[in-house]
PyMOL Python script that loads the backbone (N, CA, C, O; Angstrom):
from pymol import cmd

cmd.read_pdbstr("""\
ATOM      1  N   MET A   1     168.143  79.823 140.719  1.00  0.00           N
ATOM      2  CA  MET A   1     166.683  79.855 140.959  1.00  0.00           C
ATOM      3  C   MET A   1     165.595  81.096 140.439  1.00  0.00           C
ATOM      4  O   MET A   1     164.374  81.025 140.299  1.00  0.00           O
ATOM      5  N   MET A   2     166.632  82.386 140.183  1.00  0.00           N
ATOM      6  CA  MET A   2     165.967  82.790 139.504  1.00  0.00           C
ATOM      7  C   MET A   2     165.583  82.808 137.947  1.00  0.00           C
ATOM      8  O   MET A   2     164.639  83.395 137.419  1.00  0.00           O
ATOM      9  N   GLU A   3     166.613  81.972 137.329  1.00  0.00           N
ATOM     10  CA  GLU A   3     167.066  82.127 136.172  1.00  0.00           C
ATOM     11  C   GLU A   3     165.759  80.629 135.801  1.00  0.00           C
ATOM     12  O   GLU A   3     165.489  80.238 134.665  1.00  0.00           O
ATOM     13  N   LEU A   4     165.166  80.061 137.095  1.00  0.00           N
ATOM     14  CA  LEU A   4     164.598  78.711 136.407  1.00  0.00           C
ATOM     15  C   LEU A   4     162.780  79.342 136.145  1.00  0.00           C
ATOM     16  O   LEU A   4     161.983  78.827 135.361  1.00  0.00           O
ATOM     17  N   GLU A   5     162.438  80.826 137.248  1.00  0.00           N
ATOM     18  CA  GLU A   5     161.470  81.021 137.221  1.00  0.00           C
ATOM     19  C   GLU A   5     161.357  82.028 136.037  1.00  0.00           C
ATOM     20  O   GLU A   5     160.160  82.279 135.899  1.00  0.00           O
ATOM     21  N   LYS A   6     162.020  82.632 135.227  1.00  0.00           N
ATOM     22  CA  LYS A   6     162.150  83.104 133.861  1.00  0.00           C
ATOM     23  C   LYS A   6     161.800  81.986 133.337  1.00  0.00           C
ATOM     24  O   LYS A   6     161.069  82.360 132.420  1.00  0.00           O
ATOM     25  N   PHE A   7     161.826  81.040 133.308  1.00  0.00           N
ATOM     26  CA  PHE A   7     162.594  79.980 132.540  1.00  0.00           C
ATOM     27  C   PHE A   7     160.515  79.357 132.446  1.00  0.00           C
ATOM     28  O   PHE A   7     159.766  79.479 131.476  1.00  0.00           O
ATOM     29  N   TYR A   8     160.293  78.938 133.388  1.00  0.00           N
ATOM     30  CA  TYR A   8     159.086  78.769 133.714  1.00  0.00           C
ATOM     31  C   TYR A   8     157.652  79.805 132.959  1.00  0.00           C
ATOM     32  O   TYR A   8     156.707  79.491 132.236  1.00  0.00           O
ATOM     33  N   GLN A   9     158.050  80.957 133.496  1.00  0.00           N
ATOM     34  CA  GLN A   9     157.543  82.204 133.272  1.00  0.00           C
ATOM     35  C   GLN A   9     157.312  82.365 131.747  1.00  0.00           C
ATOM     36  O   GLN A   9     156.253  82.737 131.242  1.00  0.00           O
ATOM     37  N   SER A  10     158.372  82.056 131.125  1.00  0.00           N
ATOM     38  CA  SER A  10     158.763  82.079 129.476  1.00  0.00           C
ATOM     39  C   SER A  10     157.515  80.593 129.138  1.00  0.00           C
ATOM     40  O   SER A  10     156.417  80.624 128.583  1.00  0.00           O
ATOM     41  N   ILE A  11     158.019  79.825 129.536  1.00  0.00           N
ATOM     42  CA  ILE A  11     157.078  78.712 128.724  1.00  0.00           C
ATOM     43  C   ILE A  11     155.584  78.691 129.326  1.00  0.00           C
ATOM     44  O   ILE A  11     154.815  77.931 128.737  1.00  0.00           O
ATOM     45  N   SER A  12     155.147  79.300 130.239  1.00  0.00           N
ATOM     46  CA  SER A  12     154.037  79.770 130.255  1.00  0.00           C
ATOM     47  C   SER A  12     153.193  80.529 129.402  1.00  0.00           C
ATOM     48  O   SER A  12     152.010  80.440 129.074  1.00  0.00           O
ATOM     49  N   GLU A  13     154.535  81.633 129.014  1.00  0.00           N
ATOM     50  CA  GLU A  13     153.525  82.524 127.925  1.00  0.00           C
ATOM     51  C   GLU A  13     153.697  82.256 126.700  1.00  0.00           C
ATOM     52  O   GLU A  13     153.121  83.001 125.908  1.00  0.00           O
ATOM     53  N   ILE A  14     154.434  81.258 126.211  1.00  0.00           N
ATOM     54  CA  ILE A  14     154.910  80.593 125.279  1.00  0.00           C
ATOM     55  C   ILE A  14     153.646  79.793 125.293  1.00  0.00           C
ATOM     56  O   ILE A  14     153.322  79.533 124.134  1.00  0.00           O
ATOM     57  N   LYS A  15     152.661  79.218 126.336  1.00  0.00           N
ATOM     58  CA  LYS A  15     151.753  78.300 126.371  1.00  0.00           C
ATOM     59  C   LYS A  15     150.725  78.909 125.661  1.00  0.00           C
ATOM     60  O   LYS A  15     150.131  78.573 124.635  1.00  0.00           O
ATOM     61  N   ILE A  16     150.574  80.380 126.796  1.00  0.00           N
ATOM     62  CA  ILE A  16     149.525  81.101 126.119  1.00  0.00           C
ATOM     63  C   ILE A  16     149.196  81.355 124.735  1.00  0.00           C
ATOM     64  O   ILE A  16     148.024  81.177 124.402  1.00  0.00           O
ATOM     65  N   GLU A  17     150.144  81.792 123.760  1.00  0.00           N
ATOM     66  CA  GLU A  17     149.990  82.367 122.898  1.00  0.00           C
ATOM     67  C   GLU A  17     150.249  80.929 121.694  1.00  0.00           C
ATOM     68  O   GLU A  17     150.065  81.076 120.486  1.00  0.00           O
ATOM     69  N   LEU A  18     150.579  79.947 122.157  1.00  0.00           N
ATOM     70  CA  LEU A  18     150.337  78.734 121.461  1.00  0.00           C
ATOM     71  C   LEU A  18     148.681  78.243 121.785  1.00  0.00           C
ATOM     72  O   LEU A  18     148.085  77.627 120.901  1.00  0.00           O
ATOM     73  N   THR A  19     147.897  78.597 123.274  1.00  0.00           N
ATOM     74  CA  THR A  19     146.313  78.457 122.700  1.00  0.00           C
ATOM     75  C   THR A  19     145.607  79.637 121.847  1.00  0.00           C
ATOM     76  O   THR A  19     144.559  79.595 121.202  1.00  0.00           O
ATOM     77  N   LYS A  20     146.806  81.045 122.113  1.00  0.00           N
ATOM     78  CA  LYS A  20     146.121  81.679 121.143  1.00  0.00           C
ATOM     79  C   LYS A  20     145.623  81.829 119.916  1.00  0.00           C
ATOM     80  O   LYS A  20     144.602  82.326 119.442  1.00  0.00           O
ATOM     81  N   LEU A  21     147.321  80.864 119.185  1.00  0.00           N
ATOM     82  CA  LEU A  21     147.301  80.699 118.188  1.00  0.00           C
ATOM     83  C   LEU A  21     146.092  79.654 117.385  1.00  0.00           C
ATOM     84  O   LEU A  21     145.382  79.810 116.391  1.00  0.00           O
ATOM     85  N   SER A  22     146.290  78.476 118.433  1.00  0.00           N
ATOM     86  CA  SER A  22     145.466  77.350 117.863  1.00  0.00           C
ATOM     87  C   SER A  22     143.965  77.990 117.822  1.00  0.00           C
ATOM     88  O   SER A  22     143.226  77.657 116.896  1.00  0.00           O
ATOM     89  N   THR A  23     143.430  79.062 118.988  1.00  0.00           N
ATOM     90  CA  THR A  23     142.063  78.984 118.292  1.00  0.00           C
ATOM     91  C   THR A  23     141.975  80.402 117.492  1.00  0.00           C
ATOM     92  O   THR A  23     140.818  80.775 117.297  1.00  0.00           O
ATOM     93  N   ARG A  24     142.620  80.937 117.180  1.00  0.00           N
ATOM     94  CA  ARG A  24     143.243  81.621 115.979  1.00  0.00           C
ATOM     95  C   ARG A  24     142.758  80.609 114.574  1.00  0.00           C
ATOM     96  O   ARG A  24     141.832  80.735 113.773  1.00  0.00           O
ATOM     97  N   LEU A  25     143.399  80.005 114.654  1.00  0.00           N
ATOM     98  CA  LEU A  25     143.105  79.119 113.680  1.00  0.00           C
ATOM     99  C   LEU A  25     142.530  78.052 113.426  1.00  0.00           C
ATOM    100  O   LEU A  25     142.595  77.489 112.333  1.00  0.00           O
ATOM    101  N   GLU A  26     141.907  77.651 114.396  1.00  0.00           N
ATOM    102  CA  GLU A  26     140.234  76.985 114.837  1.00  0.00           C
ATOM    103  C   GLU A  26     139.576  77.630 113.800  1.00  0.00           C
ATOM    104  O   GLU A  26     139.331  77.132 112.701  1.00  0.00           O
ATOM    105  N   LYS A  27     139.131  79.400 114.388  1.00  0.00           N
ATOM    106  CA  LYS A  27     139.007  80.355 113.224  1.00  0.00           C
ATOM    107  C   LYS A  27     138.365  80.972 111.851  1.00  0.00           C
ATOM    108  O   LYS A  27     137.385  81.514 111.341  1.00  0.00           O
ATOM    109  N   LEU A  28     140.154  80.285 111.582  1.00  0.00           N
ATOM    110  CA  LEU A  28     140.151  80.455 110.522  1.00  0.00           C
ATOM    111  C   LEU A  28     139.785  79.340 109.283  1.00  0.00           C
ATOM    112  O   LEU A  28     139.496  79.504 108.098  1.00  0.00           O
ATOM    113  N   ASP A  29     139.949  78.060 110.180  1.00  0.00           N
ATOM    114  CA  ASP A  29     139.302  77.081 109.570  1.00  0.00           C
ATOM    115  C   ASP A  29     138.114  76.624 109.823  1.00  0.00           C
ATOM    116  O   ASP A  29     137.985  75.437 109.522  1.00  0.00           O
ATOM    117  N   ASP A  30     136.950  77.264 110.385  1.00  0.00           N
ATOM    118  CA  ASP A  30     135.932  77.395 110.332  1.00  0.00           C
ATOM    119  C   ASP A  30     135.374  79.073 109.548  1.00  0.00           C
ATOM    120  O   ASP A  30     134.204  79.396 109.344  1.00  0.00           O
ATOM    121  N   PHE A  31     136.199  79.623 109.341  1.00  0.00           N
ATOM    122  CA  PHE A  31     135.865  81.101 108.242  1.00  0.00           C
ATOM    123  C   PHE A  31     136.046  79.825 106.983  1.00  0.00           C
ATOM    124  O   PHE A  31     135.187  79.984 106.116  1.00  0.00           O
ATOM    125  N   THR A  32     136.677  78.996 106.794  1.00  0.00           N
ATOM    126  CA  THR A  32     137.324  78.758 105.258  1.00  0.00           C
ATOM    127  C   THR A  32     136.301  77.735 105.191  1.00  0.00           C
ATOM    128  O   THR A  32     135.877  77.772 104.036  1.00  0.00           O
ATOM    129  N   ARG A  33     135.606  76.718 105.934  1.00  0.00           N
ATOM    130  CA  ARG A  33     134.673  76.230 105.523  1.00  0.00           C
ATOM    131  C   ARG A  33     133.209  77.061 105.322  1.00  0.00           C
ATOM    132  O   ARG A  33     132.731  76.816 104.214  1.00  0.00           O
ATOM    133  N   ARG A  34     132.425  77.944 106.098  1.00  0.00           N
ATOM    134  CA  ARG A  34     131.451  78.897 105.604  1.00  0.00           C
ATOM    135  C   ARG A  34     132.331  79.528 104.027  1.00  0.00           C
ATOM    136  O   ARG A  34     131.679  79.321 103.004  1.00  0.00           O
ATOM    137  N   GLN A  35     133.215  79.988 103.900  1.00  0.00           N
ATOM    138  CA  GLN A  35     133.292  80.571 102.503  1.00  0.00           C
ATOM    139  C   GLN A  35     133.249  79.622 101.585  1.00  0.00           C
ATOM    140  O   GLN A  35     132.985  79.817 100.399  1.00  0.00           O
ATOM    141  N   ASP A  36     133.594  78.200 102.266  1.00  0.00           N
ATOM    142  CA  ASP A  36     133.461  77.026 100.770  1.00  0.00           C
ATOM    143  C   ASP A  36     131.849  76.825 100.632  1.00  0.00           C
ATOM    144  O   ASP A  36     131.522  76.689  99.453  1.00  0.00           O
ATOM    145  N   GLU A  37     130.762  76.774 101.556  1.00  0.00           N
ATOM    146  CA  GLU A  37     129.945  76.888 101.600  1.00  0.00           C
ATOM    147  C   GLU A  37     128.971  77.854 100.757  1.00  0.00           C
ATOM    148  O   GLU A  37     128.057  77.481 100.023  1.00  0.00           O
ATOM    149  N   ILE A  38     129.429  79.387 101.066  1.00  0.00           N
ATOM    150  CA  ILE A  38     128.699  80.110 100.439  1.00  0.00           C
ATOM    151  C   ILE A  38     129.203  79.899  99.137  1.00  0.00           C
ATOM    152  O   ILE A  38     128.409  80.043  98.207  1.00  0.00           O
ATOM    153  N   SER A  39     130.480  79.555  98.869  1.00  0.00           N
ATOM    154  CA  SER A  39     130.814  79.418  96.843  1.00  0.00           C
ATOM    155  C   SER A  39     130.237  78.603  96.608  1.00  0.00           C
ATOM    156  O   SER A  39     129.442  78.852  95.702  1.00  0.00           O
ATOM    157  N   ARG A  40     130.167  76.998  97.219  1.00  0.00           N
ATOM    158  CA  ARG A  40     129.111  76.412  96.516  1.00  0.00           C
ATOM    159  C   ARG A  40     127.505  76.874  96.380  1.00  0.00           C
ATOM    160  O   ARG A  40     126.903  76.502  95.373  1.00  0.00           O
ATOM    161  N   ARG A  41     126.931  77.539  97.206  1.00  0.00           N
ATOM    162  CA  ARG A  41     125.580  78.497  97.251  1.00  0.00           C
ATOM    163  C   ARG A  41     125.499  79.531  95.692  1.00  0.00           C
ATOM    164  O   ARG A  41     124.543  79.622  94.922  1.00  0.00           O
ATOM    165  N   VAL A  42     126.734  80.155  95.608  1.00  0.00           N
ATOM    166  CA  VAL A  42     127.100  81.388  94.697  1.00  0.00           C
ATOM    167  C   VAL A  42     126.797  80.097  93.521  1.00  0.00           C
ATOM    168  O   VAL A  42     126.063  80.248  92.544  1.00  0.00           O
ATOM    169  N   ASP A  43     127.376  79.092  93.786  1.00  0.00           N
ATOM    170  CA  ASP A  43     127.264  78.511  92.545  1.00  0.00           C
ATOM    171  C   ASP A  43     125.894  77.448  91.807  1.00  0.00           C
ATOM    172  O   ASP A  43     125.571  76.950  90.729  1.00  0.00           O
ATOM    173  N   ASP A  44     125.416  77.547  93.267  1.00  0.00           N
ATOM    174  CA  ASP A  44     123.880  76.259  92.346  1.00  0.00           C
ATOM    175  C   ASP A  44     123.357  77.761  92.258  1.00  0.00           C
ATOM    176  O   ASP A  44     123.661  78.045  91.099  1.00  0.00           O
ATOM    177  N   VAL A  45     122.675  79.025  92.866  1.00  0.00           N
ATOM    178  CA  VAL A  45     122.290  80.343  92.196  1.00  0.00           C
ATOM    179  C   VAL A  45     122.655  80.442  90.838  1.00  0.00           C
ATOM    180  O   VAL A  45     121.784  80.655  89.995  1.00  0.00           O
ATOM    181  N   GLU A  46     124.138  80.280  90.445  1.00  0.00           N
ATOM    182  CA  GLU A  46     124.241  80.694  89.347  1.00  0.00           C
ATOM    183  C   GLU A  46     123.545  79.565  88.420  1.00  0.00           C
ATOM    184  O   GLU A  46     122.651  79.801  87.607  1.00  0.00           O
ATOM    185  N   LYS A  47     124.007  78.531  88.636  1.00  0.00           N
ATOM    186  CA  LYS A  47     123.684  77.668  87.601  1.00  0.00           C
ATOM    187  C   LYS A  47     121.895  77.758  87.474  1.00  0.00           C
ATOM    188  O   LYS A  47     121.349  77.694  86.372  1.00  0.00           O
ATOM    189  N   GLY A  48     120.961  77.943  89.020  1.00  0.00           N
ATOM    190  CA  GLY A  48     119.403  78.244  88.505  1.00  0.00           C
ATOM    191  C   GLY A  48     119.303  79.608  87.870  1.00  0.00           C
ATOM    192  O   GLY A  48     118.159  79.775  87.446  1.00  0.00           O
ATOM    193  N   VAL A  49     120.036  80.572  87.666  1.00  0.00           N
ATOM    194  CA  VAL A  49     119.825  82.145  87.299  1.00  0.00           C
ATOM    195  C   VAL A  49     120.512  81.737  85.715  1.00  0.00           C
ATOM    196  O   VAL A  49     120.543  82.368  84.658  1.00  0.00           O
ATOM    197  N   SER A  50     120.928  80.649  86.034  1.00  0.00           N
ATOM    198  CA  SER A  50     121.444  80.149  84.256  1.00  0.00           C
ATOM    199  C   SER A  50     120.281  79.264  83.277  1.00  0.00           C
ATOM    200  O   SER A  50     120.104  79.433  82.070  1.00  0.00           O
ATOM    201  N   LYS A  51     119.632  78.380  84.079  1.00  0.00           N
ATOM    202  CA  LYS A  51     118.485  77.756  83.680  1.00  0.00           C
ATOM    203  C   LYS A  51     117.320  79.006  83.713  1.00  0.00           C
ATOM    204  O   LYS A  51     116.366  78.765  82.973  1.00  0.00           O
ATOM    205  N   ALA A  52     117.261  79.962  84.259  1.00  0.00           N
ATOM    206  CA  ALA A  52     116.047  80.932  84.213  1.00  0.00           C
ATOM    207  C   ALA A  52     115.988  81.261  83.506  1.00  0.00           C
ATOM    208  O   ALA A  52     114.878  81.405  82.995  1.00  0.00           O
ATOM    209  N   LEU A  53     117.159  81.668  82.862  1.00  0.00           N
ATOM    210  CA  LEU A  53     117.692  83.297  81.474  1.00  0.00           C
ATOM    211  C   LEU A  53     117.028  81.666  80.224  1.00  0.00           C
ATOM    212  O   LEU A  53     115.949  81.513  79.651  1.00  0.00           O
ATOM    213  N   GLU A  54     118.013  80.968  80.259  1.00  0.00           N
ATOM    214  CA  GLU A  54     117.546  79.916  79.088  1.00  0.00           C
ATOM    215  C   GLU A  54     115.630  79.614  78.903  1.00  0.00           C
ATOM    216  O   GLU A  54     115.142  79.374  77.798  1.00  0.00           O
ATOM    217  N   SER A  55     114.803  79.691  80.156  1.00  0.00           N
ATOM    218  CA  SER A  55     113.741  79.818  79.890  1.00  0.00           C
ATOM    219  C   SER A  55     113.256  80.862  79.899  1.00  0.00           C
ATOM    220  O   SER A  55     112.048  80.938  79.675  1.00  0.00           O
ATOM    221  N   THR A  56     113.922  81.891  80.127  1.00  0.00           N
ATOM    222  CA  THR A  56     112.735  83.047  79.662  1.00  0.00           C
ATOM    223  C   THR A  56     113.236  84.004  78.497  1.00  0.00           C
ATOM    224  O   THR A  56     112.822  85.161  78.421  1.00  0.00           O
ATOM    225  N   LYS A  57     114.432  83.306  77.312  1.00  0.00           N
ATOM    226  CA  LYS A  57     114.712  82.963  76.064  1.00  0.00           C
ATOM    227  C   LYS A  57     113.645  82.141  75.614  1.00  0.00           C
ATOM    228  O   LYS A  57     112.696  82.599  74.977  1.00  0.00           O
ATOM    229  N   SER A  58     113.732  81.255  75.841  1.00  0.00           N
ATOM    230  CA  SER A  58     112.587  79.989  75.219  1.00  0.00           C
ATOM    231  C   SER A  58     111.507  80.779  75.560  1.00  0.00           C
ATOM    232  O   SER A  58     111.093  81.244  74.498  1.00  0.00           O
ATOM    233  N   ALA A  59     110.738  81.233  76.601  1.00  0.00           N
ATOM    234  CA  ALA A  59     109.429  81.800  76.476  1.00  0.00           C
ATOM    235  C   ALA A  59     108.958  82.893  75.598  1.00  0.00           C
ATOM    236  O   ALA A  59     107.815  83.121  75.202  1.00  0.00           O
ATOM    237  N   HIS A  60     110.299  83.659  75.321  1.00  0.00           N
ATOM    238  CA  HIS A  60     110.179  84.840  74.937  1.00  0.00           C
ATOM    239  C   HIS A  60     110.435  84.194  73.073  1.00  0.00           C
ATOM    240  O   HIS A  60     109.595  84.810  72.417  1.00  0.00           O
ATOM    241  N   HIS A  61     110.908  83.641  72.515  1.00  0.00           N
ATOM    242  CA  HIS A  61     110.693  83.179  71.372  1.00  0.00           C
ATOM    243  C   HIS A  61     109.296  82.481  71.252  1.00  0.00           C
ATOM    244  O   HIS A  61     108.806  82.519  70.123  1.00  0.00           O
ATOM    245  N   ARG A  62     108.573  81.849  72.228  1.00  0.00           N
ATOM    246  CA  ARG A  62     107.199  81.126  71.657  1.00  0.00           C
ATOM    247  C   ARG A  62     106.629  82.475  71.795  1.00  0.00           C
ATOM    248  O   ARG A  62     105.873  82.687  70.847  1.00  0.00           O
ATOM    249  N   LEU A  63     106.718  83.753  72.839  1.00  0.00           N
ATOM    250  CA  LEU A  63     105.478  84.483  72.505  1.00  0.00           C
ATOM    251  C   LEU A  63     106.085  85.284  71.006  1.00  0.00           C
ATOM    252  O   LEU A  63     105.297  85.466  70.078  1.00  0.00           O
ATOM    253  N   ASN A  64     107.093  85.587  70.930  1.00  0.00           N
ATOM    254  CA  ASN A  64     107.207  86.052  69.693  1.00  0.00           C
ATOM    255  C   ASN A  64     106.596  85.213  68.586  1.00  0.00           C
ATOM    256  O   ASN A  64     106.204  85.813  67.585  1.00  0.00           O
ATOM    257  N   GLN A  65     106.448  83.673  68.660  1.00  0.00           N
ATOM    258  CA  GLN A  65     106.127  83.432  67.640  1.00  0.00           C
ATOM    259  C   GLN A  65     104.240  83.392  66.738  1.00  0.00           C
ATOM    260  O   GLN A  65     103.823  83.430  65.580  1.00  0.00           O
ATOM    261  N   ILE A  66     103.458  83.268  68.539  1.00  0.00           N
ATOM    262  CA  ILE A  66     102.636  83.661  68.653  1.00  0.00           C
ATOM    263  C   ILE A  66     102.416  84.840  68.257  1.00  0.00           C
ATOM    264  O   ILE A  66     101.303  84.949  67.741  1.00  0.00           O
ATOM    265  N   HIS A  67     103.143  85.965  68.290  1.00  0.00           N
ATOM    266  CA  HIS A  67     102.783  87.490  67.952  1.00  0.00           C
ATOM    267  C   HIS A  67     102.572  86.972  66.795  1.00  0.00           C
ATOM    268  O   HIS A  67     101.373  86.857  66.540  1.00  0.00           O
ATOM    269  N   LYS A  68     103.513  86.495  65.728  1.00  0.00           N
ATOM    270  CA  LYS A  68     103.835  86.444  64.346  1.00  0.00           C
ATOM    271  C   LYS A  68     101.983  85.863  63.891  1.00  0.00           C
ATOM    272  O   LYS A  68     101.153  86.527  63.270  1.00  0.00           O
ATOM    273  N   ILE A  69     101.865  84.877  64.291  1.00  0.00           N
ATOM    274  CA  ILE A  69     100.196  83.614  63.919  1.00  0.00           C
ATOM    275  C   ILE A  69      99.398  84.716  63.709  1.00  0.00           C
ATOM    276  O   ILE A  69      98.857  84.877  62.615  1.00  0.00           O
ATOM    277  N   CYS A  70      99.204  85.775  64.940  1.00  0.00           N
ATOM    278  CA  CYS A  70      98.031  86.593  65.135  1.00  0.00           C
ATOM    279  C   CYS A  70      98.038  87.682  64.048  1.00  0.00           C
ATOM    280  O   CYS A  70      97.386  87.892  63.025  1.00  0.00           O
ATOM    281  N   TYR A  71      99.043  88.284  64.697  1.00  0.00           N
ATOM    282  CA  TYR A  71      99.435  89.164  63.333  1.00  0.00           C
ATOM    283  C   TYR A  71      98.747  89.207  62.086  1.00  0.00           C
ATOM    284  O   TYR A  71      97.949  90.029  61.636  1.00  0.00           O
ATOM    285  N   TRP A  72      99.391  87.768  61.450  1.00  0.00           N
ATOM    286  CA  TRP A  72      98.978  87.074  59.515  1.00  0.00           C
ATOM    287  C   TRP A  72      97.158  87.100  60.106  1.00  0.00           C
ATOM    288  O   TRP A  72      96.315  87.911  59.723  1.00  0.00           O
ATOM    289  N   LEU A  73      96.992  86.256  60.856  1.00  0.00           N
ATOM    290  CA  LEU A  73      95.525  86.329  60.657  1.00  0.00           C
ATOM    291  C   LEU A  73      95.290  87.113  61.266  1.00  0.00           C
ATOM    292  O   LEU A  73      94.363  86.565  61.862  1.00  0.00           O
ATOM    293  N   LEU A  74      95.382  88.714  61.972  1.00  0.00           N
ATOM    294  CA  LEU A  74      94.557  89.644  62.005  1.00  0.00           C
ATOM    295  C   LEU A  74      94.363  90.185  60.185  1.00  0.00           C
ATOM    296  O   LEU A  74      93.373  90.403  59.487  1.00  0.00           O
ATOM    297  N   THR A  75      95.658  90.233  59.969  1.00  0.00           N
ATOM    298  CA  THR A  75      95.903  90.738  58.419  1.00  0.00           C
ATOM    299  C   THR A  75      94.904  89.925  57.328  1.00  0.00           C
ATOM    300  O   THR A  75      94.312  90.551  56.448  1.00  0.00           O
ATOM    301  N   ALA A  76      94.788  88.541  57.474  1.00  0.00           N
ATOM    302  CA  ALA A  76      94.330  87.501  56.916  1.00  0.00           C
ATOM    303  C   ALA A  76      92.751  87.940  56.566  1.00  0.00           C
ATOM    304  O   ALA A  76      92.172  88.140  55.499  1.00  0.00           O
ATOM    305  N   VAL A  77      92.278  88.003  58.133  1.00  0.00           N
ATOM    306  CA  VAL A  77      90.687  88.663  58.191  1.00  0.00           C
ATOM    307  C   VAL A  77      90.030  89.246  58.239  1.00  0.00           C
ATOM    308  O   VAL A  77      88.829  89.034  58.408  1.00  0.00           O
ATOM    309  N   GLY A  78      91.055  91.038  57.991  1.00  0.00           N
ATOM    310  CA  GLY A  78      91.227  92.218  57.713  1.00  0.00           C
ATOM    311  C   GLY A  78      91.129  92.273  56.476  1.00  0.00           C
ATOM    312  O   GLY A  78      90.267  92.931  55.894  1.00  0.00           O
ATOM    313  N   GLY A  79      92.104  91.509  55.867  1.00  0.00           N
ATOM    314  CA  GLY A  79      92.275  91.596  54.099  1.00  0.00           C
ATOM    315  C   GLY A  79      90.919  91.133  53.201  1.00  0.00           C
ATOM    316  O   GLY A  79      90.499  91.645  52.163  1.00  0.00           O
ATOM    317  N   ALA A  80      90.431  90.096  53.888  1.00  0.00           N
ATOM    318  CA  ALA A  80      88.777  89.345  53.737  1.00  0.00           C
ATOM    319  C   ALA A  80      87.951  90.029  53.380  1.00  0.00           C
ATOM    320  O   ALA A  80      87.314  89.996  52.327  1.00  0.00           O
ATOM    321  N   VAL A  81      87.859  91.074  54.689  1.00  0.00           N
ATOM    322  CA  VAL A  81      86.829  91.775  54.642  1.00  0.00           C
ATOM    323  C   VAL A  81      86.974  92.984  53.965  1.00  0.00           C
ATOM    324  O   VAL A  81      86.149  93.665  53.356  1.00  0.00           O
ATOM    325  N   ILE A  82      87.316  93.026  54.025  1.00  0.00           N
ATOM    326  CA  ILE A  82      87.881  94.795  52.908  1.00  0.00           C
ATOM    327  C   ILE A  82      87.358  93.880  51.340  1.00  0.00           C
ATOM    328  O   ILE A  82      86.613  94.457  50.548  1.00  0.00           O
ATOM    329  N   VAL A  83      87.834  92.503  51.071  1.00  0.00           N
ATOM    330  CA  VAL A  83      87.670  91.877  49.604  1.00  0.00           C
ATOM    331  C   VAL A  83      86.184  92.026  49.648  1.00  0.00           C
ATOM    332  O   VAL A  83      85.437  92.422  48.754  1.00  0.00           O
ATOM    333  N   PHE A  84      85.868  91.591  50.997  1.00  0.00           N
ATOM    334  CA  PHE A  84      84.029  91.079  51.160  1.00  0.00           C
ATOM    335  C   PHE A  84      83.425  92.662  50.832  1.00  0.00           C
ATOM    336  O   PHE A  84      83.093  93.013  49.699  1.00  0.00           O
ATOM    337  N   ILE A  85      83.383  93.146  51.498  1.00  0.00           N
ATOM    338  CA  ILE A  85      83.165  94.613  51.359  1.00  0.00           C
ATOM    339  C   ILE A  85      83.317  95.600  49.963  1.00  0.00           C
ATOM    340  O   ILE A  85      82.590  96.416  49.396  1.00  0.00           O
ATOM    341  N   VAL A  86      84.948  94.942  49.704  1.00  0.00           N
ATOM    342  CA  VAL A  86      85.156  95.631  48.295  1.00  0.00           C
ATOM    343  C   VAL A  86      83.868  95.343  46.747  1.00  0.00           C
ATOM    344  O   VAL A  86      83.404  96.026  45.834  1.00  0.00           O
ATOM    345  N   GLY A  87      83.744  93.697  47.328  1.00  0.00           N
ATOM    346  CA  GLY A  87      83.091  93.216  46.118  1.00  0.00           C
ATOM    347  C   GLY A  87      81.688  93.119  46.201  1.00  0.00           C
ATOM    348  O   GLY A  87      81.083  92.516  45.314  1.00  0.00           O
ATOM    349  N   TYR A  88      80.890  93.804  47.462  1.00  0.00           N
ATOM    350  CA  TYR A  88      79.832  94.104  48.192  1.00  0.00           C
ATOM    351  C   TYR A  88      79.107  95.192  47.372  1.00  0.00           C
ATOM    352  O   TYR A  88      77.987  95.328  46.879  1.00  0.00           O
ATOM    353  N   ALA A  89      80.538  96.087  47.467  1.00  0.00           N
ATOM    354  CA  ALA A  89      80.043  97.294  47.031  1.00  0.00           C
ATOM    355  C   ALA A  89      79.908  97.341  45.557  1.00  0.00           C
ATOM    356  O   ALA A  89      79.140  98.229  45.185  1.00  0.00           O
ATOM    357  N   MET A  90      80.556  96.479  44.412  1.00  0.00           N
ATOM    358  CA  MET A  90      80.993  96.404  43.207  1.00  0.00           C
ATOM    359  C   MET A  90      79.656  95.898  42.738  1.00  0.00           C
ATOM    360  O   MET A  90      79.260  96.615  41.820  1.00  0.00           O
ATOM    361  N   LYS A  91      78.725  94.831  43.055  1.00  0.00           N
ATOM    362  CA  LYS A  91      77.716  94.301  43.614  1.00  0.00           C
ATOM    363  C   LYS A  91      76.562  94.985  43.248  1.00  0.00           C
ATOM    364  O   LYS A  91      75.575  94.548  42.657  1.00  0.00           O
ATOM    365  N   GLY A  92      76.881  96.537  43.823  1.00  0.00           N
ATOM    366  CA  GLY A  92      75.769  97.403  44.204  1.00  0.00           C
ATOM    367  C   GLY A  92      75.200  96.977  45.497  1.00  0.00           C
ATOM    368  O   GLY A  92      74.073  97.376  45.793  1.00  0.00           O
ATOM    369  N   GLY A  93      75.677  96.419  46.081  1.00  0.00           N
ATOM    370  CA  GLY A  93      75.408  95.841  47.563  1.00  0.00           C
ATOM    371  C   GLY A  93      75.125  97.143  48.647  1.00  0.00           C
ATOM    372  O   GLY A  93      74.596  96.998  49.749  1.00  0.00           O
ATOM    373  N   PHE A  94      75.660  98.608  48.011  1.00  0.00           N
ATOM    374  CA  PHE A  94      75.105  99.993  49.225  1.00  0.00           C
ATOM    375  C   PHE A  94      74.354 100.614  48.722  1.00  0.00           C
ATOM    376  O   PHE A  94      73.861 101.462  49.465  1.00  0.00           O
ATOM    377  N   TYR A  95      73.774 100.597  47.120  1.00  0.00           N
ATOM    378  CA  TYR A  95      72.867 100.873  46.120  1.00  0.00           C
ATOM    379  C   TYR A  95      71.772 100.918  46.504  1.00  0.00           C
ATOM    380  O   TYR A  95      71.466  99.764  46.802  1.00  0.00           O
ATOM    381  N   LYS A  96      70.697 101.789  46.745  1.00  0.00           N
ATOM    382  CA  LYS A  96      69.609 101.262  47.396  1.00  0.00           C
ATOM    383  C   LYS A  96      68.379 102.609  46.166  1.00  0.00           C
ATOM    384  O   LYS A  96      68.353 103.840  46.161  1.00  0.00           O
ATOM    385  N   PRO A  97      67.840 101.918  45.604  1.00  0.00           N
ATOM    386  CA  PRO A  97      67.095 102.541  44.215  1.00  0.00           C
ATOM    387  C   PRO A  97      65.979 103.524  45.217  1.00  0.00           C
ATOM    388  O   PRO A  97      65.138 104.244  44.679  1.00  0.00           O
TER     389      PRO A  97
END
""", "prot")
cmd.dss("prot")
cmd.show_as("cartoon", "prot")
cmd.util.cbc("prot")
cmd.orient("prot")
């Protein structure tokens, strides 16, 4: 009888350990699912960051073009003003008798 009790007790201990193992496996499955979800979100964020970076580069390029146009426009206007002043002075526009 004593051996039978030990056998049943061993079986009970095995059941308890199997239950613990099952619980751990469920937690591991949940962890794996969450990790997959996080990985998917990170991929989505990386795609968004890549698009934002490309958009920023494009905007920077357009701003550089606008800056160049403004620079040359102001240079041309400034040059025209200087030519006008020099021409006016050469015609005697600043001379008052």
